[in-house]
N, C-alpha and C positions, 0 to 999 in steps of 0.2 A: 773811099766812101763817095757815094754819089751825091751831088749837090741837090738840095731841095729846090723845087721850081713851082711857081704858081702858073698852071697851064690855062686856067680859066678864071679871070678876075671878076666875072659877073657884074661888071660895071663899077666895081669898087676901086678906089685909089687909096694909097697910104694916108692921104689927108682925110678922106671921108671915113676911113676905118678908125683913125685917131678920134674923130668927133663922135663916132658911134661908141667907141670903148669908154669915153667919158660918161656916157648915158647909162652904162651897165653897172648895176649895184653889186651883183654877185662877182666875187673875186675870181673864182675859177673860170667863169665864163669870160670875164675880162681878160684873163691870161690867155685864153684861146685866141681872142681877137688880136691881142698884142703879139702873140707868136706869129700869126699869119702876116700881120702888118710888117714885122721886122724881116721876115723872109722876103716879103714883097719889096722891101727897101734894099735887099741885097745881102743881108747877113747870112752867115752859114748856120745850118741847123744846130750844130754843137755850140756855137756862140750864143744863139738865141736860148738854147736850153740852160746854159750857164747864167745868162742874164736874168732869166725868169725863175731860176731854180727848179727846172722841170727835167724830166728825162728826155733824151734825144729822140727816142721812139715816140714819145707823146707829141713832140713838135711835128714829127713826120706824119703822125696820125691826124693832127689838126689841119695840116696843109692838104692832106689827101681828102679830108672831109670838105674843106673849103673848095677845093678843085671840083669835087663831085657835085656839091649842092649849094654852094655859096654860103652866105652868112646864116641863112635859115637852118641848114643842116648842121653847121658848126655850133650854133647855139642850142640845138635840140638835144636835150639830155634825157635819156630813158632810164628811169629808176626802176629797180626790181619791184615786182608787185607786192612783196611782203606777205605777212601772215594774214590769214582770214580772220576777221574780227570775231571775238567771242560772243559779244552781245549783238542781238538783232536790232534793227532800226526802231522797233516798237519799244 
């Protein structure tokens, strides 16, 4: 298995990520930041997954999102559009 690696830290350090994750109220978004921080600190992906009770592929996905677009892309969640409302605004 290939080791996860932070290729572009976008100016973030483990210390600043820890401060940022304390500000985040949403648990799932906080777990994303924690996963990236732990990988940045040198933990293996499977160890991070077991610590945070996540799937190993999820940790790898979070790291790839962070490498691609930094914290902004990592914290961006796209929800499905959902059903069209039955009532009109009037």
